[in-house]
C-alpha positions in Angstrom: 1.8 -117.1 -35.8 2.8 -119.8 -33.0 0.2 -122.4 -31.9 0.2 -121.2 -28.3 -1.2 -117.7 -29.4 -3.8 -119.2 -32.0 -5.0 -121.3 -29.2 -5.2 -118.6 -26.8 -6.9 -116.1 -29.4 -9.4 -118.9 -30.2 -10.3 -119.4 -26.5 -10.6 -115.7 -26.1 -13.0 -115.4 -29.1 -15.0 -118.6 -27.8 -15.7 -116.8 -24.6 -16.7 -113.6 -26.0 -19.4 -115.8 -28.0 -20.4 -117.8 -25.0 -20.9 -114.5 -23.1 -23.2 -113.6 -25.8 -25.0 -116.9 -25.5 -25.3 -116.5 -21.8 -26.9 -113.0 -22.0 -29.0 -113.9 -24.9 -30.3 -117.4 -22.9 -31.2 -114.9 -19.7 -33.1 -113.0 -22.0 -34.9 -115.9 -23.3 -35.5 -117.2 -19.8 -36.3 -113.9 -18.4 -39.2 -113.2 -21.0 -40.6 -116.5 -20.4 -40.3 -116.4 -16.9 -42.2 -113.1 -16.9 -44.9 -114.0 -19.1 -45.4 -117.4 -18.2 -44.6 -117.7 -14.3 -45.5 -114.0 -13.5 -48.4 -113.9 -15.9 -47.1 -110.5 -17.7 -48.7 -110.7 -21.0 -46.1 -109.4 -23.8 -47.1 -106.4 -25.7 -46.7 -106.2 -29.7 -43.2 -104.4 -28.7 -42.2 -107.1 -26.3 -42.9 -109.7 -29.0 -41.0 -108.1 -31.6 -38.1 -107.8 -29.2 -38.6 -111.5 -28.7 -38.5 -112.1 -32.2 -34.9 -111.2 -32.5 -33.4 -112.4 -29.1 -34.6 -115.9 -29.5 -32.9 -116.8 -32.9 -29.7 -115.2 -31.3 -29.2 -117.7 -28.6 -29.4 -120.5 -31.3 -27.2 -118.7 -33.3 -24.5 -118.1 -30.6 -24.8 -121.7 -30.0 -24.1 -122.9 -33.2 -21.1 -120.4 -33.5 -19.4 -122.0 -30.7 -18.8 -125.5 -32.1 -17.9 -125.3 -35.3 -15.9 -128.3 -36.8 -12.5 -126.9 -36.4 -12.9 -126.7 -32.6 -12.7 -122.9 -32.3 -15.5 -120.2 -32.9 -17.1 -119.6 -35.9 -15.9 -116.1 -36.8 -19.0 -115.6 -39.3 -21.1 -115.6 -36.5 -20.9 -111.9 -36.0 -22.3 -111.4 -39.8 -25.3 -113.2 -38.8 -26.0 -112.2 -35.2 -24.9 -108.3 -35.1 -28.1 -107.3 -37.7 -30.6 -109.4 -35.6 -29.0 -107.6 -32.3 -29.2 -104.0 -33.7 -32.8 -104.5 -35.1 -33.8 -105.8 -31.7 -32.2 -102.9 -30.2 -34.0 -100.6 -32.0 -37.3 -102.2 -31.2 -36.4 -102.0 -27.4 -35.3 -98.3 -27.6 -38.5 -97.4 -29.3 -40.5 -99.4 -26.7 -38.5 -97.8 -23.8 -39.7 -94.5 -25.5 -43.0 -95.6 -25.5 -42.8 -96.4 -21.8 -41.4 -93.1 -21.1 -44.3 -91.3 -22.7 -42.1 -89.6 -25.8 -44.0 -91.5 -28.4 -47.5 -90.2 -28.7 -50.5 -92.8 -28.5 -50.9 -92.4 -32.4 -47.6 -93.9 -33.2 -47.8 -96.8 -30.4 -48.6 -100.0 -32.2 -50.3 -101.9 -29.0 -53.9 -102.4 -29.0 -56.2 -101.1 -26.0 -56.5 -104.6 -24.7 -53.0 -104.4 -24.1 -50.6 -101.3 -23.9 -47.1 -101.0 -24.5 -47.3 -97.7 -22.2 -48.3 -99.8 -19.4 -45.5 -100.2 -17.0 -45.7 -103.7 -15.2 -42.7 -104.1 -13.6 -40.0 -102.2 -12.3 -36.9 -103.3 -10.5 -35.5 -101.0 -8.1 -37.7 -98.2 -9.1 -36.5 -97.3 -12.5 -35.7 -100.6 -14.2 -38.1 -101.5 -16.7 -38.8 -104.3 -19.1 -37.8 -102.6 -22.2 -34.6 -101.3 -20.3 -33.5 -105.0 -19.7 -33.7 -105.5 -23.2 -31.5 -102.4 -24.2 -29.1 -103.6 -21.6 -29.2 -107.4 -23.3 -29.0 -106.0 -26.9 -26.3 -103.1 -26.0 -23.9 -105.7 -24.1 -24.2 -108.4 -27.1 -23.6 -105.7 -29.6 -20.8 -104.4 -27.8 -19.1 -108.0 -27.4 -19.8 -109.1 -31.2 -17.8 -105.7 -32.2 -15.1 -106.3 -29.7 -15.2 -110.0 -31.5 -15.0 -108.3 -34.7 -12.2 -105.9 -34.1 -9.9 -108.5 -32.5 -10.5 -111.8 -34.7 -11.7 -110.5 -38.3 
């Protein structure tokens, strides 16, 4: 393999992980904006989604700057499971929002219900749907990275 081809593949891999980092950071700042600026208190399921997105932002950043000046390929091994689990919580939360999950299976308290719709963008995009979009995009990019560079 030529030096130029290695450099191009390295740049493509770096760009994929960089976009994952941007998505994770947008999700982190979006969640903080909604809770701290807009005053929307996060429910239990929102907290679980945050638990899995916050470390992703840090891990992607660490994966972008290894010692060899190319992206750390093992970053997928650590981030993909977190993203998949976070997506699971986001889908469950969306099902609670949509009314598919009975009240007896909802983990939230009476004070702060997971089923309350606090925010709808464009009339249909809810907070769990934003989380589903973020996790799905990250998972897709990680799978592309894994297929190309593993």
